[in-house]
N, C-alpha and C positions, 0 to 999 in steps of 0.2 A: 293644539293652538290657546293663547291666555291672553284677553283684553281686560285691562283694568281702568277703573274709574275711582275716585277718592275711596269709597267704601265697598264697590261692585267686583268683584273678578268672577270671570267666565270663562269654564273651561270647559270645551269642546273635545270630544273622544268615545272611544270605545269604554264599555266597562272597566276593562282592565288599565286601561290607560288612566281612567278617572279615577279608580280605587289607589291607583300608585300615586298620583298628584294628591288625593286626601290624604295618604298617610305620610306624606312629607310636610304637612301644613304644622303649623305652631300650636300645643296642645291649648287648646281653648273652645269655646263653642261656636258651632256653623251653623246656617241653615243652607239645606242645599236644594234646590227645586230641579228637578228632571225632565227635561221636555226630549224627546224623540226628533233627530232631524229625519224627515219623510225622504225614504229611496227615491232615485228616480224613477219615472214610470220606465216601466220593461216594455218593449215592442214584442211579444210575444209571437206575433207573424213573422218578422224580420229574424228574429232567433230560430223559428222553424225553417225557413227560406236557406237560413244559411247552414243549417244541420242538413238540408238537404243536399244543397251544393256543395257540401265537402264532404261526402260520404266516399269512399273508396269504391273503386270496381266491384271488389268482393262483399260490399255491404249494398251495393245496388242489386247484384244477381240474387243475395239472400231477400234483400226486397221484396224482389218480383216473385222468387219463388214463396214466399210468405203470401202474396196476393193471391197467387196461383191456387195456392193450397188452400186457402178461406173462402174461393169464390164457387158459387154454384154453377154446376154443370149449363152451359147454355144451352136453352132448345132449340134445336134445329130447324131451319125452314124447311117447309115439305116441298117435295118437286113440284114445280111448274109454280110457285110463287116467289113475291119478292121481301123484301125489308119491308117496304112500304104496305103491302097487301097484310102484312101480320100487325101494323101500327093502325094506319088509317082507319078512322071510324070506330074504333077499338076504346077510345079515352073512358076511364073509371067513373065519370063523372057526368053530368046532362050537359056538358059543353060541347058545340059543334067543332067540326074540324077548321070552320072559318075562325072561330073563337080560339081555338086554339093558335092558329096560325097568326093572326093578330097579337097574341100574347107573346109568343117567342119572337116576332120582329119588334115589338117593344124592349123586350129582352137584350136583343142582340145590337 
């Protein structure tokens, strides 16, 4: 793109395009000011979601296989116990079960 004023001409383009334009200017002295035009912001989350949603069935199976291969073996629940028995009362910090319950309700 070229915008012309009486003494000012602005060229906008990629480096090769600007070089090509500069090579065609008459042989005299010029002053160039270079300003990079910022690239539009990328939405990395949306790009990742699009990649995930556009996988082939073979890619989905390969991804699942990789996840299972890199996941630790789950600890079995002992006979006579439930998942709740294994979790409730075993928080790693000083929080009470009630504090954890309230925090989880606030998150949901």
